[in-house]
N, C-alpha and C positions, 0 to 999 in steps of 0.2 A: 565466575558464572555463581554463587554463592551470595553478594546482597539481589543478583537475579529471582532467587528459589524466595527469598525472604521478605522482595516486593510482593510475588507472588503467591502466597503465603495466605497476603492479610485478608487474598482475598475468592479462598477455597476454601468449603467447607470440613465441616471439623475430623470428616474420616478420610480429607482426600491427601494421595502426594504428588509429589512432584516426581519424573521420575524422570526428567531432560528440561532445560529452561539454556537457551539463550541466544542471538542479536543478528540482529543481518552481519554478516562482513563484511570491511572494503570496499567497493564494487566500481565500477565508475564511472562519472554522467552518460559520459556519451561513449558507450561498447556499441560493436557492430552492428546489434538490435535496436539501438535506440538514438544515436548518432543524427538517422535523417531525420524521422518524425518531430524528436527537439530542436534540430536546426531550422525545421519546416516551423515549426511553434514560434519560436524568435525571427525570420524574415513576416510571417502572418501579423505575428505584435505592432513590429516596426510599421510597414506598412498600410496598416489599419487605424495606429495613431496616427502620421503623417498625416494620409486622408480625412480620418477624424474630424484632426484639429484642422488643415488649412478649410477642409469646406466650412466648416461651420469662424471662420477669422470672413473667409469671401461673402458668406451666406447674413454675418452681423455690420461689418462692411458695406453693404453694399445697401443693406439698407436702412442709412444711416442711424441704426444704433450701436454704439461702442461697445468691442469686449470685452464681454466680464474674463477677469483671465483665469476663473477659476476654473471656470470649462473645460480649458486642454490638457487645466493639468490632471483633474479627476479624468479628462482621454489617459496620459501619459500613462498616470498609476495605474490607471485599471492595466494597459497593456502587458504596463511595469507586471504585475503581479501577476496579469496573466503565463504573462513570457519569463518567471521569474519558480514558478510552481515544482514546473521539474526541480532543480538546485533545493526549494525548501525543502520537499518531497523527499528527497535524495541524505537530510539531516535528520528529516522524523524517523524515520528506513532506519538509521543507521543507528542513531544517538538513542532517540524515546521506545523503540516498542521494543519488543521482549515477545519472544515464541515460549511454547513451552507445553510438556505433556506432560499428565497427571495421568495418574489409576484411572481414572474415569471418561479424558477428556483430552480436545485441546484447546491451544491459549497463546488469543494475539491481544498484549497489555500494553498500552497504554499510563496508564495512571487507576488507583482503586476506579474510579467513577468514568473508564471507560474502555473497558474490558469487552472484546467477543471471544464467546466462546461454539464448541464446537464438541456434543455429544460423539459420543462413538460411535453409538450406532445406527446416528446420522453421517456418518462419511459410507458413501453410498462408493465411492472410488480414490485410491489412492497412486501418485504417481513423482518420484523421486531419479531430478535429474543430478548427474554429477557432470558436475564444469572442468576437472581432470587437477583440478588442486584442494581435492580434497572435501571442499567447498559444494555447495550445492541448493535447488530450491526441492522444496516437501509440498503434493500441492494437494488440498483434502477436500475429497466430492467432484462429483462430474461437473456442477456451472462451474468451478473453478480452470476443470481438464480440456476444457471448452474453448477458455479462449484464448488469442493469441500469447503468442509470446511477451511476446514487448511490453503487455497489459500485465504482466505478475505484478509486476511493483506497485502498480494499479491497487493488486486483490489486494495484498499485505498489507496497506493499506487501511485501505479498508476491504474486511471480508466479500460476500457476499451472501446477504441474506435476504429469506421468500418475511415476504408481512402477508401477513392471515385475518382478520377484522386486528384486536389486540395480542394478535401471538406470533414472535416474529420466530423462525429458523434458523441457524448457520446454513448453507450450503456451501459453501465453500470456501476456506482458505489458503493462505500462499504464505510461507513462512521464506521469506525471498535471502537467496544468497548465505546460506546458514555455516557452522564446521560443523565434523561427528555426524553427515549426511548418510550412512549407514547405521550410525549406533540412534536415530528416531528413521528411520527404514525403521530397524526391527521391531525398535515397541512397539510402533504402529503397525505391523503383520503379527505381535501377540496379542494385540488390545481392539486391536477391528476385525472379523469375521469375515473382511476381505483381500484378496491378495494388491498387490501394486498393478495397476493397469501398465 
């Protein structure tokens, strides 16, 4: 955790202090609520790759034009990328993202150039879920609380941001499957003006 805090400190204001930092604890890719959507995604990708490749080959061979091998290769790689996206996202969530609470705001940190902040005065609601093993999810903002549970990983990777002209405001973020969930809940209770939903 101290190396995580060191990373976070590099992007904070001079008078700002990290109160908690952590990462997603190990989790199953195909847990209960994610199993069906991910398996369905894999089936759809496989079927789409076969159908599109077959259609292309039949169309070009019936017209007497030679098959360009790069077209089926692009289709297959596109389908593979879309199918493997949940696996790639799990790796990103597990290894690259640091969640933090400072004395001023909540932070989702990927790198110095890729951070999302949510000032405590923008937190209109929060919810803490306990998964029974000491780990849980912290959901900040009504916009994130309203999404289905199976989408929480997506919000953890890409917080909800409202754009208005050149201004952007974070309206929802998720700290996914973190340890010390009760400590984070206490800090949010201390730092925000809202109570847990």
